C-alpha positions, 0 to 999 in steps of 0.5 A: 953888293947884295940885293935882297935874295937877288931880287929872286928874279920871275918872269911876267908878262906886261906890254913888253913882254919883258922879264921881271924881276920882284920888287926891291926896296931902296936901303939907307946904305944906297942913298947919296949925301943928297938923299937919293939914291947914288948913281953907282948903286944905280949900275950894281943894281942893274947889273946883279939883276941883269945877271940873274934875269939874263940866268932866264934865257941860258947865261947862268952858272951851268952854262959858264962851267958845262959850256966854258963860254959866256958873256962880257960886256962891252958897252953900257949906257946909263940914262936917269929920269927920275930921283930914288930915295929912301924906301923907292920900291923898284922892279926891273924888266929886261928886253933883248933888242937884238943880237947876232951870231955872237953879241947882244943888245940888252934894254933893262928898265928900272921902274919905281913902282909906287910912282908908275914910271921908269926911274932909269934905262941901261943899255948894254952890248954883250959879246958871246966869249969862250971862256978857254980862247978869251975870244968871241964865239958864235951862240950855240943854236939852242941858245941862239933860238932862245934869243931870237924867240925872246927878241920877236916877243920883246920887239912887239912893244915900240922903245922908250923914247932915247933907246937906240936898236943898236949901239956901236957895234962897229967897234966890237966887231967879232 
C-alpha cells in the first residue's frame, strides 16, 4: 500500500501534544463494495503512518541498522466510530501512553479533518527487540528518556472514551 509521500509526517501542536501526520485524501482504491473505506485499509494506513510517526521518536531505519534493535507489534486493537468515504481528508495523531523498560503502548487517532471528529482509534503494544537475538531487550537510555518525555507531554490530556492506559501486558512479559 502506498500512502502518498508517506503522508510526510511532521509534528504539530494541538490539545493532545501528539505527533501529527499531514492530511491524506481517501482514494477510490481504498473503498469496499459498500462505498466506504475498507477495514483492512484502516489498518494499513494506521501501520504505515504510525511507523512514520514513530521514526520521530527514534525508531527509524538507522536505529534498526545501527543499533540492531526494533519494535515488534504484539497487540493491536482498532475501534471504528465513523465511516470514511471517497475524498475524505484524513490525518493521524500519535500519542505514547505508557512504557516500561521493554514495552510501549501507543494510541493513534484517525481524524476526519472535514467533519472534525475521530473516525477510528488504534491502540498498539510494542516490545523492543534485539534483532540479533530476536528476544526482548531494554530500550537504550537516550530512547527511554525520549519516550518518557513524550509520555509526560501526551499524558497531559484525557484519553478518548473507551481507551485503556494498559493493554494486556501479562501476555507479553519481557
